[in-house]
C-alpha positions as CSV (number, residue, x, y, z in Angstrom):
1,M,85.6,9.4,3.9
2,G,82.3,8.6,5.3
3,P,78.9,10.5,5.2
4,N,79.3,14.3,6.0
5,V,78.3,14.6,9.5
6,N,77.3,18.3,9.2
7,T,73.6,18.0,9.3
8,E,71.1,20.1,11.0
9,I,70.6,17.7,13.5
10,Y,74.2,17.5,14.3
11,W,74.8,21.2,14.8
12,D,71.7,21.5,16.8
13,G,72.8,19.0,19.2
14,R,76.2,20.9,19.3
15,F,74.7,24.1,20.1
16,A,72.2,22.8,22.6
17,S,74.2,20.7,24.5
18,G,77.0,23.4,25.4
19,D,79.6,21.4,23.4
20,W,80.3,24.5,21.1
21,E,81.0,26.9,24.0
22,A,83.0,24.3,25.9
23,S,85.1,23.8,23.0
24,N,85.8,27.5,22.7
25,G,83.8,27.8,19.6
26,R,82.4,31.2,20.7
27,R,85.8,32.8,21.2
28,Q,87.1,31.3,18.1
29,T,84.4,33.0,16.3
30,R,85.0,36.5,17.9
31,L,88.8,36.1,17.3
32,F,88.3,35.3,13.5
33,A,85.8,38.1,13.2
34,A,88.1,40.5,14.9
35,E,90.7,40.0,12.1
36,Q,88.2,39.5,9.2
37,A,86.4,43.0,10.2
38,H,89.9,44.4,9.2
39,L,90.4,42.6,5.8
40,L,86.9,43.5,4.5
41,R,87.4,46.3,1.8
42,L,84.7,48.4,3.2
43,P,85.0,52.0,4.7
44,E,84.3,52.3,8.5
45,D,81.1,54.6,7.7
46,F,79.7,51.7,5.5
47,A,76.1,52.0,5.8
48,G,74.9,48.8,3.6
49,S,73.9,45.5,4.6
50,I,76.1,42.6,5.7
51,L,75.0,38.9,6.1
52,D,77.1,36.3,8.2
53,F,76.2,33.4,6.4
54,G,76.6,30.3,8.6
55,C,76.6,32.6,11.7
56,G,76.6,29.9,14.4
57,L,75.8,31.4,17.6
58,G,76.0,35.0,16.0
59,D,79.3,36.1,17.9
60,A,80.8,37.7,14.9
61,I,78.0,40.1,14.8
62,P,79.0,42.6,17.6
63,V,82.5,42.3,16.3
64,Y,81.5,43.6,13.0
65,K,79.1,46.0,14.7
66,R,81.9,47.7,16.3
67,R,84.1,48.0,12.9
68,F,80.8,49.2,11.0
69,P,78.4,50.7,13.2
70,R,76.1,52.3,10.5
71,A,75.9,49.0,8.7
72,T,72.8,46.7,8.9
73,F,73.4,43.1,10.0
74,L,71.6,39.8,9.4
75,G,73.0,36.3,10.3
76,L,71.7,33.0,8.6
77,D,72.3,29.2,9.8
78,H,71.0,26.1,9.1
79,S,70.7,25.0,12.8
80,K,67.4,26.2,14.2
81,T,68.8,25.9,17.8
82,A,71.7,28.3,16.7
83,I,69.1,30.7,15.2
84,E,67.0,30.7,18.5
85,L,70.1,31.4,20.8
86,C,71.2,34.3,18.2
87,R,68.0,35.9,18.5
88,Q,68.1,35.6,22.4
89,H,71.7,37.3,22.7
90,Y,72.0,39.7,19.6
91,G,68.4,40.4,18.5
92,E,69.0,43.9,19.0
93,L,72.0,44.0,16.7
94,A,71.0,41.8,13.6
95,T,68.1,40.0,12.0
96,F,68.7,36.2,12.2
97,I,67.2,33.7,9.5
98,H,66.9,30.0,9.9
99,G,67.8,28.1,6.3
100,D,70.4,27.3,4.0
101,R,71.7,29.0,0.8
102,D,68.0,29.0,-0.8
103,R,66.9,31.5,2.2
104,V,69.7,33.9,1.7
105,P,68.1,37.4,0.9
106,E,69.8,40.2,-1.3
107,V,72.3,42.2,0.4
108,D,75.4,44.1,-0.4
109,V,78.1,42.0,1.4
110,I,78.1,38.3,2.3
111,V,80.6,36.9,4.8
112,A,81.1,33.2,4.8
113,S,83.5,32.6,7.5
114,N,84.7,29.0,8.2
115,I,81.7,27.6,6.8
116,L,82.0,26.1,3.3
117,E,84.7,23.7,4.4
118,H,81.8,21.7,6.0
119,L,80.0,21.6,2.8
120,D,79.8,18.9,0.0
121,D,78.4,21.7,-2.5
122,D,80.8,24.5,-1.4
123,V,81.1,25.5,-5.1
124,L,77.4,25.7,-5.7
125,T,76.7,27.5,-2.6
126,A,79.5,30.0,-3.5
127,E,77.8,30.5,-6.7
128,T,74.3,31.1,-5.1
129,L,75.7,33.4,-2.8
130,L,77.5,35.6,-5.7
131,T,73.9,36.1,-7.2
132,K,72.5,37.5,-3.9
133,C,75.4,40.2,-3.2
134,S,78.0,42.7,-4.5
135,D,80.8,41.3,-2.7
136,L,81.4,38.0,-1.5
137,Y,84.2,37.3,1.4
138,I,84.8,33.7,1.9
139,F,87.3,32.6,4.7
140,V,88.5,28.8,5.1
141,P,91.4,27.0,6.5
142,Y,94.3,26.8,3.8
143,K,95.7,23.5,2.7
144,E,94.4,21.8,5.5
145,N,95.8,18.4,5.9
146,P,94.7,16.2,7.4
147,L,91.1,17.6,7.3
148,H,89.3,18.1,10.6
149,H,86.5,15.4,11.1
150,E,83.9,17.9,10.2
151,H,85.5,19.2,7.4
152,V,85.2,17.8,3.9
153,N,87.1,20.3,1.7
154,S,90.7,21.6,1.5
155,Y,91.4,24.9,0.0
156,D,94.3,26.4,-2.0
157,K,94.8,30.0,-4.1
158,D,93.2,28.4,-7.1
159,Y,90.2,26.7,-5.5
160,F,87.8,29.5,-6.6
161,A,89.8,30.5,-9.6
162,S,86.8,30.0,-11.8
163,F,85.0,32.7,-10.1
164,E,87.8,35.2,-10.8
165,P,88.7,36.5,-7.3
166,C,89.7,40.4,-6.9
167,E,91.8,39.3,-3.9
168,V,93.3,36.1,-2.6
169,K,95.1,36.3,0.8
170,V,96.7,33.8,3.1
171,Y,97.3,34.7,6.7
172,A,97.8,33.4,10.1
173,A,94.6,33.9,12.3
174,R,94.3,34.0,15.9
175,G,92.0,31.4,17.2
176,Y,93.3,29.2,14.6
177,S,97.2,29.5,14.1
178,E,99.8,28.7,16.8
179,Y,101.3,31.9,18.5
180,G,104.0,32.5,21.0
181,R,105.3,29.7,23.0
182,R,102.9,27.2,21.7
183,R,104.2,27.7,18.1
184,V,107.8,27.4,19.1
185,I,107.0,24.1,21.0
186,N,104.5,22.3,19.1
187,I,105.9,23.2,15.7
188,Y,109.6,24.2,15.4
189,M,110.8,22.1,18.5
190,K,108.9,19.1,17.9
191,N,109.5,19.0,14.3
192,F,113.1,18.4,14.8
193,V,112.3,15.0,16.1
194,R,109.3,14.3,14.4
195,P,111.2,12.7,11.1
196,F,113.3,10.4,13.6
197,L,109.7,9.0,15.1
198,G,108.4,8.4,11.4
199,K,105.9,11.1,12.0
200,R,105.1,13.9,9.4
201,L,106.0,17.6,9.8
202,V,103.6,19.9,11.2
203,R,102.8,23.3,9.6
204,R,101.3,26.4,11.2
205,H,97.7,26.5,10.6
206,R,96.5,29.4,8.4
207,Q,93.6,30.8,6.8
208,I,92.8,31.8,3.5
209,M,90.5,34.7,2.1
210,F,88.7,34.9,-1.1
211,H,87.2,38.3,-2.0
212,I,84.9,37.9,-5.0
213,R,82.7,40.4,-6.8
214,G,79.1,39.5,-6.8
215,R,76.5,39.8,-9.6
216,R,73.8,41.8,-7.6
217,N,73.1,44.9,-9.3
218,Q,75.5,44.2,-12.0
219,P,74.4,45.6,-15.6
220,A,73.5,43.0,-18.2
221,A,76.3,42.1,-20.5
């Protein structure tokens, strides 16, 4: 594996050039958020603070806002270009911060959606996020193999076992998993012939959620 491509310069370029939008990145973010909002163990009248860590162009914020209209929202991303665009499009819905994990403020809930798989130091990042919140929700691809060229980590149910998650859930996510006709043709039908062609079987893409209790406001031992 070569050097990690996920630098600030790389993502500034993707967001500034329109490549992220052309690749349906914004649509995928909205589809992810629609399902994640229902997986967050929060009442719909939740009035605390929610941080979208690695918010990209901020397209999850209005989705979360519809689900939790009383909550206060923040977004953080290491791409300056992304944060500038977030402020233009969604500045009335959330506060946006340019930076990495060291700039994460204290909040009630942090959602890290499809971001840790891009980071070499994903465990250290999760450890830092846990000191800043009461609840951390991590969403990443499940058992991804082979890895996408931007991804450096593959996750199974035990990946964050040292943090003692209170919930681990594997699920098929729209925007990432195959549905309908595409699922039947590209997976089930083609899997019949792949072994004869010397090709590996293809599995349906899935996501995994880790819900971990944070250390903010916890009493000292």
